[in-house]
N, C-alpha and C positions, 0 to 999 in steps of 0.2 A: 256576598260570597267570600270576599277577602276577610272580612271580620269574622265570619263563621269558620274560616280556616285557621283562625287564631292570630291573624295579623293585627298589629297595633295601628289602627287607622290614623290616629293623631300623629304618630311617628312617621307613617307612610306619607302623609300630606306634608309634613315638615321636610322630610328628605326630598320629596318631589320638588317642593318650592326651592329648597337650597341648591338643588342640582339641575334645575330646569334648563339653564343655558347650556350646560355640558351635555345633557341628554339631547337637546335640540340639535346641537352641533354634531354629535355622533350620528344621529338619525339622518341629518342632512348629508353628511359625508358618505354614509352607507348608501343612501339613495343615489347620489351622484356616481358612485362606483357601480351600482347595479345598472344604471342607465348606460354607463360607458361600456359595460359588458353586453348590453342588449337584453338584460333580464327585465321581464314585465311583471314578475310575481315571485312568490315563494312556494316551495323551496327552489333554490337555484344553486348550482355548484360549479366550481372550476376543478377539474380533475386532470392534472397535467396540462396539456394544451387544449383540452376539450371543454366546451361550455355545455353544461347540462341544465337546461331550464325545465324544471318539473320533477315530478315524483318518479322514482325508479324502484323496481323490485330489487331484492337482494341479488338475484341473478344478473340483472341489468347493471347494478353497481359493480359487481365483481367483474363483469365484462369490460366496462369502461375503465376500470382501474387496470385490468390486464392490458387493454389497448394502450393506455397512457404509459405504462411501464415498458411495453414493447417499443413504442415510439421513442421513448427516452433512451432506451438501450441502442436503438438505431442511430440516434444523434451522437451518443458517446463513441460508437464504432467509427462513424464518419470523422469525428474530431481526432482520433488517434492515428 
């Protein structure tokens, strides 16, 4: 599929080999962060103080963003 999409497979393999350690380190770090947040799969999001594990509709995303903004505004008011 990748070759059919026009990717240079030799270049892809060379780049993968050259960057394998960095890629593995990044994936490991991301996995540790996901576990720390209690995420068990993708997609997962952090919106303000809210953990959102899973798929949301546009309406649900808009609501969680509005809730996060409202919670953030409440904190700012308390600090002043």
